[in-house]
N, C-alpha and C positions, 0 to 999 in steps of 0.2 A: 229717820222723815226725809231723809237725802230723797231715800233713794224712794221716795213714796213722789216724789215731786215728776210734778210728768214735762215740767215748764223747763226742769232741770234737766232731765231726760233727755227734749231734745234738744236744745243747747246744748249736752254730751256729743249724740247725734249727728251731726249737723253734717258732715261726712256722709252719711245715708239721704242726708235730710227730712229727717221719721219725721213726721205728724201723729198726730193728733188731731183724731177723724170723725170717731161717736165715741161714747161714753164720758168718762169723764175729761177731760180735752183741756182744760186748767190749774194747774194747785193740786192739791194733797187727793190724790186716790186711794179706798176706804177698805173695810173687810166686805165683801161680796162686792164690790165695785166693778165696770170692764172699761175700758180702755176698744179703741182699735188702730192697727198704728196701720200710714201709710210711709215706705221709704220706700229707698230704691239700692237692689242689691242683687246683684250678677247681673248687670246694665238691666233689670227687670220690672216694674213697682209693683209692689208686694201689700200684698194687707194682711194683717196680725191682729188678730183680737185678744187680751189676756182677760182673764175672770184672778181677783185677789180672794186666792179660794183657802188659805188660814190666816188668820192675822193677829200674833202672840206679843203687838209691844210689851218692850219697846227688844224685843230679842228675836225675832222672825217673826217672816211677812216668807208666801208661797203663793206666782204668779203662774195659772193655767192657760194654756191656748183657747183659751176657748169655738175659733177658727181660722184658716190661714191655712198655708203652704206645709203645712207639715203631721205627719202618722199621731203625735206628742208629743206637748212639748211643753218640760215642766224646771221649773225658775225655781230651787231654793235662797233663802239670803238669809239667814244665820248677822247676830249681832254680841259680844262679846269685850264688859271693861279689858283692857289690858297693860295696867301700868297707869291708866293715868291718859289713857288712848283708850277709843272705841275701835275693832279692829270688824272689818267684812269680811263675809267667807260663804261666796255665790259654787252653791251647786246646781251645774244646766245639764239635764236629762232630755232629748229628745231620739225620734225613729222618722227618718226619711215615707214618707210612699214609694211604689213603687217596688215593691218587692227587692228582688237583689240587684237592681240599676237603684237605688233609692241608699241600700245600702253602699253599695259603692263608691255614693256620692258621698255617706256619711267618711266614708274612712280615706275617704279621700280631700275630699272641700273642706267640704259642713266643719270637720269637727273644730279644725284646727282657725277655719272662719267666723267665727259662730264664739273660740275661743282665744282670738286679735279683736274682735269685736269689746266683750264682753272689759278684758283688760284694758281698753282704751277707756268704752265707760267709765270702770271703773278709777280709773286714774284720773278724768275730771271730776267723779266726787267728789273725790279726797283732796286733790287740790282748790275742790271748794270749798270742803269741810273745815280746813287748814287757811284756810285764811278768812276777812270780811263777808266775801261774799255768798257764803251761803248765810242770811240775811238777808238779798235779796229775794229766792226766794223763797223761803216761811215769811217772809215781810208779803206780799205780795199773796203770798197762800191765805193772811190773812185779814185782810182784805175781801178778797172774792164772796 
């Protein structure tokens, strides 16, 4: 549930100042719902609208770009109980626009940038889940 929390996402991406500006902008996002993110990446303020296209709680959800700078963007999230802990596995599939220039950008910059971005975000989620602060995010969601 923490990975579906808009407020936690914004807190975890403070470095890029991502903010939910349309759609679901606070609390939990669910099946079929969308959120438009605005954040600073590569020195530019960019917008990206994602929709939850598959939702199979508590083990899986998928968000797919509906509008944004990529040619395609699909993010899969799997959750599995292992030795009394929840293990999350991410899979990101994307392609850049602009043909061969976009392919070069993917290989030279985008893949490593997005991998680092997701690792930092997931570390924030892990630290939140393993502390007592997770309660604040879910309590806020329940109050909405």
